[in-house]
C-alpha positions in Angstrom: 73.7 -39.9 53.6 71.4 -37.1 54.7 73.3 -36.7 58.0 76.6 -36.5 56.1 75.3 -33.8 53.7 73.9 -31.8 56.7 77.2 -31.8 58.5 79.2 -31.0 55.3 77.1 -28.1 54.3 77.1 -26.5 57.8 80.8 -26.9 58.1 81.3 -25.0 54.9 79.2 -22.1 56.3 80.9 -21.9 59.7 83.0 -24.4 61.7 80.8 -23.9 64.8 77.5 -25.0 63.2 76.2 -28.3 64.3 73.3 -30.4 63.0 72.4 -32.0 66.3 69.6 -30.9 68.7 67.8 -32.1 71.8 64.8 -34.4 71.7 61.6 -32.5 71.0 58.0 -33.2 70.2 57.7 -35.4 67.1 55.2 -33.1 65.3 57.3 -30.1 65.9 60.4 -32.0 64.8 58.7 -33.0 61.5 57.8 -29.4 60.8 61.2 -28.1 61.7 63.0 -30.8 59.7 60.9 -29.9 56.7 61.9 -26.2 56.8 65.5 -27.2 57.6 65.7 -29.4 54.5 64.5 -26.5 52.4 67.0 -24.2 54.0 69.8 -26.7 53.4 68.9 -27.2 49.8 69.5 -23.5 49.2 72.8 -23.4 51.0 74.2 -26.7 49.7 74.1 -25.8 46.0 77.7 -24.9 45.3 76.8 -22.2 42.7 74.4 -20.5 45.2 76.9 -20.3 48.1 79.4 -17.5 47.9 81.9 -16.1 50.4 81.5 -12.3 50.2 85.1 -11.3 50.8 86.2 -7.7 50.6 89.6 -6.7 49.2 90.6 -5.4 52.6 90.3 -8.9 54.1 87.0 -8.5 55.7 84.0 -10.7 54.9 80.4 -11.4 55.8 79.9 -14.2 58.2 77.2 -15.7 60.4 76.8 -13.9 63.8 78.5 -15.3 66.8 76.3 -13.3 69.1 72.6 -12.4 68.8 70.6 -9.9 70.9 67.4 -11.9 71.1 65.2 -9.3 72.9 63.1 -8.2 74.6 61.0 -5.8 72.5 61.1 -2.3 74.2 63.7 -3.6 76.6 66.5 -1.4 75.3 67.9 -3.6 72.5 68.8 -0.6 70.2 70.6 1.1 73.1 72.5 -2.1 73.9 73.6 -2.6 70.3 74.7 1.0 69.9 76.7 0.9 73.1 78.3 -2.4 72.3 79.2 -1.1 68.9 81.6 1.3 70.6 84.0 -1.7 71.0 86.4 -2.0 68.0 86.0 -5.8 68.0 82.3 -5.7 67.4 80.7 -5.6 63.9 76.9 -5.0 64.2 74.1 -5.5 61.7 72.3 -2.2 61.4 68.8 -3.5 60.8 66.6 -6.1 62.5 67.1 -9.2 60.4 64.1 -11.3 61.5 65.7 -14.4 60.0 64.6 -17.0 62.5 61.0 -15.7 63.2 59.8 -14.7 59.7 59.1 -17.7 57.5 59.8 -15.9 54.2 63.2 -14.9 55.5 64.1 -18.3 57.0 63.2 -20.2 53.8 65.8 -18.0 52.0 68.5 -20.0 53.7 71.8 -19.3 55.5 73.3 -17.6 52.4 70.6 -14.9 52.6 71.2 -14.5 56.3 75.0 -14.1 55.8 74.2 -11.4 53.2 72.4 -9.3 55.8 75.5 -9.2 58.0 78.1 -6.4 58.0 81.6 -7.0 56.7 83.9 -7.9 59.6 87.5 -8.9 60.2 88.5 -12.3 61.5 89.1 -10.9 65.0 85.7 -9.3 65.3 82.4 -10.6 66.6 79.5 -10.2 64.4 76.3 -9.3 66.2 72.7 -9.0 65.0 69.6 -8.0 67.1 66.0 -8.9 66.5 63.9 -8.3 69.7 61.1 -10.6 68.5 63.3 -13.6 68.8 62.8 -13.9 72.5 59.1 -14.4 72.4 58.9 -16.5 69.2 58.5 -20.2 70.2 60.2 -21.6 67.1 63.3 -19.4 67.3 65.4 -21.1 70.0 65.5 -24.5 68.2 66.4 -22.8 64.9 69.2 -20.8 66.4 70.5 -24.0 68.1 70.4 -25.9 64.8 72.6 -23.3 63.3 75.0 -22.9 66.2 74.7 -24.6 69.6 77.6 -22.5 70.9 75.9 -19.2 70.2 76.3 -16.5 72.8 73.0 -14.8 73.4 72.2 -11.3 74.9 68.9 -10.7 76.5 68.0 -7.2 77.8 65.0 -6.9 80.1 63.3 -4.2 82.1 60.5 -3.9 84.6 57.6 -5.8 82.9 55.0 -3.1 83.7 57.2 -0.4 82.2 57.8 -2.6 79.2 54.1 -2.9 78.6 53.7 0.9 78.6 56.6 1.3 76.3 55.2 -1.4 74.0 51.9 0.5 73.8 53.7 3.9 73.3 55.6 2.7 70.3 52.5 1.4 68.5 50.6 4.6 69.5 53.2 6.9 67.9 53.4 4.7 64.8 49.7 5.2 64.3 49.9 9.0 65.0 52.6 9.4 62.4 50.3 7.9 59.9 47.4 10.1 61.1 45.5 7.0 62.2 43.5 6.9 65.4 44.5 4.5 68.1 42.6 3.4 71.3 43.7 4.5 74.7 45.9 2.1 76.7 43.0 1.6 79.1 41.0 0.0 76.3 43.7 -2.6 75.9 44.4 -3.2 79.5 40.8 -3.6 80.7 38.3 -6.1 79.5 35.0 -6.7 81.2 36.2 -4.7 84.2 39.3 -6.9 84.7 42.9 -6.8 83.5 43.1 -8.1 80.0 45.7 -10.8 80.3 45.3 -11.6 76.6 46.8 -8.3 75.6 49.9 -9.1 73.5 52.0 -6.5 75.3 51.3 -8.3 78.6 52.2 -11.7 77.2 55.6 -10.4 76.0 56.4 -9.4 79.6 55.9 -12.9 81.0 59.6 -13.5 80.8 59.7 -16.8 82.6 57.5 -18.5 79.9 59.7 -17.4 77.0 62.9 -18.1 79.0 61.9 -21.7 79.6 61.7 -22.2 75.9 65.3 -20.9 75.4 66.7 -23.0 78.3 65.5 -26.1 76.5 68.3 -25.5 74.0 70.9 -23.3 75.6 72.4 -23.5 79.0 72.0 -20.4 81.2 75.7 -19.5 81.0 75.2 -19.0 77.2 72.6 -16.3 77.9 73.6 -13.0 79.4 70.8 -11.0 80.9 71.3 -7.2 80.7 69.4 -5.1 83.3 67.7 -2.6 81.0 66.6 -0.4 83.8 70.2 -0.1 85.1 71.5 0.4 81.5 69.3 3.5 81.2 70.4 5.0 84.6 74.1 4.0 84.5 75.1 2.2 81.3 78.9 1.7 81.8 78.7 -1.1 84.5 76.2 -3.1 82.4 78.3 -2.8 79.3 81.4 -3.9 81.3 79.5 -7.1 82.1 78.7 -7.7 78.4 82.3 -7.3 77.5 83.3 -9.9 80.0 80.5 -12.3 78.8 81.7 -12.0 75.2 85.3 -12.3 76.3 86.2 -8.9 74.8 89.1 -6.9 75.9 88.0 -3.9 78.1 87.8 -1.1 75.5 84.6 0.8 76.4 85.1 3.4 79.1 82.9 5.5 81.3 84.0 8.5 79.2 82.1 7.0 76.3 78.8 8.0 78.0 77.4 11.4 78.8 74.0 12.4 80.1 72.0 14.6 77.8 69.8 16.8 79.9 67.6 17.8 76.9 66.8 14.2 76.0 66.8 12.9 79.5 69.1 9.9 78.9 72.7 8.9 78.2 74.2 9.5 74.8 77.5 8.2 73.3 80.9 9.7 72.7 83.2 7.9 70.3 86.5 9.3 69.2 85.3 12.8 69.9 82.0 12.3 68.0 78.8 12.5 70.0 75.6 10.8 69.1 72.3 10.0 70.7 69.6 7.4 70.0 66.8 8.2 67.6 64.2 10.7 68.8 61.7 7.8 68.9 63.6 6.5 71.9 62.8 7.7 75.4 59.3 8.9 74.7 57.1 9.7 77.6 54.6 7.0 78.5 50.9 7.7 78.5 49.2 8.8 81.7 47.6 5.8 83.4 45.3 5.5 86.4 47.3 4.7 89.5 45.0 1.9 90.5 45.3 0.3 87.0 49.1 0.5 87.1 49.0 -1.1 90.6 46.8 -3.9 89.2 49.3 -4.4 86.4 52.2 -4.6 88.8 50.4 -7.0 91.1 49.7 -9.3 88.1 53.4 -9.6 87.3 54.5 -10.4 90.9 54.1 -14.1 90.6 55.5 -14.4 87.0 58.5 -12.3 88.1 59.1 -14.6 91.0 59.2 -17.6 88.7 61.6 -15.8 86.4 64.0 -14.9 89.3 64.0 -18.6 90.4 64.6 -19.7 86.8 67.7 -17.5 86.2 69.0 -17.5 89.8 69.0 -13.7 90.2 66.6 -10.9 91.1 65.8 -7.5 89.5 64.5 -4.4 91.1 61.0 -4.6 89.5 57.7 -3.6 91.1 
């Protein structure tokens, strides 16, 4: 009976959603099933579930594509560039549905309510960079839709660490709060502090292994964040093909802004750039410390290349 209700509820929400999942650790399964039951209780009550349909024929629906990360990899740039395509409807804010318990317990109806209105021919996309490094997210996404198309944008792990620090540093500065130097985070007892969260987030192979437990590699498109910065059009072309979109985005949609030092967008004669918080200069770091950081990532990077069957131009 429980299996029947699960299938019925998810079919109401979206035809692609499936209740099955691969075998996992029993303790993790018990915990997940508990949360899933609570989620389904909220979505299975007929009075609670509503299709938000606009008079123009558009509606809010579950995303068919999620940008899962990585933090400071270029997720905002990717979303903005992808939004140039007329068949893309993108959620403006990071939803944090699958990684924040308070949000996840609100159920699928709440998740749908965070989505933009879209037409039947459009693909709804949401991006939350924290998904990639959150251990519980892959299973939860799989439970919702095992056919999900996932976008992952990565950049040189060492550069990503510096960007990670830079974002937190400026957040503190804006609040007039002091913040330690990056050396204080990277060095502990004279050695590289491998427990630093920013370093852990750059161990891509560890997090990728977790996603590959639930999704085949051909359901995860990896965008080269370093190339996207230098020459965005070829990378966006690859994303269009992965999502089976008609080729609508052109090289003319991008122009280099010398003042900002990165590419901006041109759409129907309107020009726009990413927020001023993007593209900030990284802190000065001792060359020997940077070299030590790059050396640390050599072996993890090699494991990641083997895992995904391709290489990246990283130090």
